[in-house]
KELUM-529611 format. One line per 2 residues: number of its first residue (from 1); their letters; for each residue x, y, z of C-alpha. Coordinates in steps of 0.1 Angstrom, whole numbers, plus 5000, padded with zeros to 4 digits. Layout:
<sites>
NUM) A) X Y Z | ...
</sites>
This chain:
<sites>
1) XX) 9836 8481 3706 | 9822 8509 3728
3) XX) 9793 8509 3753 | 9763 8531 3751
5) XX) 9740 8544 3778 | 9704 8541 3766
7) XX) 9670 8544 3783 | 9644 8517 3774
9) XX) 9607 8522 3783 | 9585 8491 3793
11) XX) 9552 8493 3807 | 9556 8531 3812
13) XX) 9586 8526 3832 | 9621 8538 3821
15) XX) 9651 8515 3826 | 9685 8530 3820
17) XX) 9710 8505 3806 | 9745 8504 3795
19) XX) 9749 8482 3765 | 9775 8473 3739
21) XX) 9771 8491 3706 | 9765 8458 3687
23) XX) 9735 8449 3709 | 9718 8482 3710
25) XX) 9694 8474 3680 | 9685 8442 3695
27) XX) 9678 8455 3730 | 9656 8481 3715
29) XX) 9636 8457 3694 | 9631 8434 3724
31) XX) 9620 8462 3746 | 9594 8473 3719
33) XX) 9581 8437 3717 | 9578 8435 3755
35) XX) 9560 8468 3756 | 9536 8456 3729
37) XX) 9527 8424 3749 | 9522 8441 3783
</sites>
């Protein structure tokens, strides 16, 4: 599988990440949950 370069926003800060294609959806969901809690 390939890797993707994505940007995740948590608490109004942007975090660039390199993730595997299979993990992208889960990472985005986790970031959305964290952002909602903070």
